[in-house]
C-alpha positions in Angstrom: 64.5 -20.4 -18.6 64.0 -21.7 -15.4 62.0 -24.7 -13.9 60.3 -23.7 -11.1 57.9 -25.6 -8.8 55.5 -24.5 -6.1 54.2 -27.3 -3.4 52.9 -26.7 0.4 49.8 -24.4 -0.4 46.8 -25.2 1.3 44.1 -24.0 4.0 44.8 -22.3 7.6 43.8 -21.0 10.1 45.3 -17.2 11.4 47.6 -17.7 13.5 48.5 -21.3 11.8 51.4 -21.7 9.6 52.7 -23.1 6.6 56.3 -24.1 4.7 56.2 -23.1 0.7 58.7 -24.7 -1.5 59.8 -23.8 -4.6 62.4 -26.5 -6.6 64.0 -25.4 -9.4 65.7 -27.4 -12.5 69.3 -26.1 -12.5 71.4 -25.7 -9.8 70.3 -22.3 -7.4 73.8 -21.5 -6.9 73.8 -20.1 -10.1 70.3 -18.0 -9.3 71.2 -14.5 -8.8 68.2 -13.9 -7.4 64.6 -16.2 -5.9 62.1 -15.1 -4.2 58.6 -15.3 -3.6 55.2 -13.2 -4.7 51.7 -13.3 -4.1 48.8 -11.7 -5.7 45.6 -12.4 -4.0 41.7 -10.9 -6.5 41.4 -7.9 -7.6 45.4 -6.3 -6.5 48.0 -6.1 -8.6 51.3 -9.1 -7.4 53.7 -7.6 -4.7 56.6 -8.0 -3.6 57.1 -10.5 -0.8 60.1 -11.7 -0.3 63.3 -11.9 -1.8 67.4 -13.8 -1.1 70.1 -14.0 -3.2 72.4 -16.5 -4.5 75.3 -15.5 -1.4 71.9 -15.0 1.4 71.3 -12.4 1.5 67.0 -11.6 2.5 64.5 -9.0 1.9 60.6 -8.9 2.9 57.6 -6.7 2.3 57.5 -5.0 6.0 54.1 -6.8 6.6 55.3 -9.9 7.4 58.7 -9.3 8.4 58.9 -11.0 11.8 56.4 -13.8 10.5 57.8 -15.0 6.6 61.8 -16.4 6.7 63.4 -17.3 3.3 65.6 -19.7 3.3 67.4 -22.1 0.8 68.6 -26.0 0.2 71.4 -26.1 -2.8 72.0 -29.6 -2.2 68.1 -29.5 -3.2 68.0 -26.8 -5.3 65.3 -25.2 -2.9 63.6 -22.6 -2.2 61.4 -22.4 0.5 58.9 -19.7 3.0 58.4 -20.1 5.8 55.0 -18.9 6.9 53.5 -17.8 10.7 50.8 -16.3 12.2 49.5 -16.2 8.6 46.9 -13.5 8.6 43.6 -14.1 6.5 45.7 -11.0 4.5 48.2 -12.9 3.5 45.8 -15.1 1.6 46.9 -15.2 -2.9 48.2 -16.4 -4.2 52.3 -17.5 -4.2 54.5 -17.5 -7.7 58.3 -18.4 -6.9 60.2 -16.3 -9.4 63.9 -16.2 -10.0 67.0 -14.3 -11.6 69.4 -15.3 -13.8 71.7 -14.2 -16.6 68.9 -11.1 -17.6 66.5 -14.4 -17.6 63.0 -13.4 -15.6 61.1 -17.2 -14.8 58.1 -18.0 -13.0 56.3 -20.7 -10.9 52.6 -21.9 -11.6 51.3 -20.9 -7.9 50.3 -21.9 -4.9 47.2 -20.7 -3.6 47.6 -19.7 0.1 43.7 -19.8 2.5 43.7 -18.3 5.7 40.4 -18.0 7.2 39.1 -19.2 9.7 
């Protein structure tokens, strides 16, 4: 599996911004799909955003226009820029990678949006 290390979580006020990072242990050129998921207490894990090796992106409707997934191939890192954060965005955010039929997950990073 691919080792994935998330960082960048924290506490922000509503309307604020955070950028999450996911560093992969291998070149992300070889990873078919990378994504961010999130899970709030008492809720199921939710797919937030995806990016393919070709650069195509997709988002869950609730974050469209506010979140942006991107990648830096030179750093083997995928980012999730989160703007206009809302309390309902509070969750543990997990990085995900799919490569040659293998699913990999990061350990998660906590995002809390509260005044």
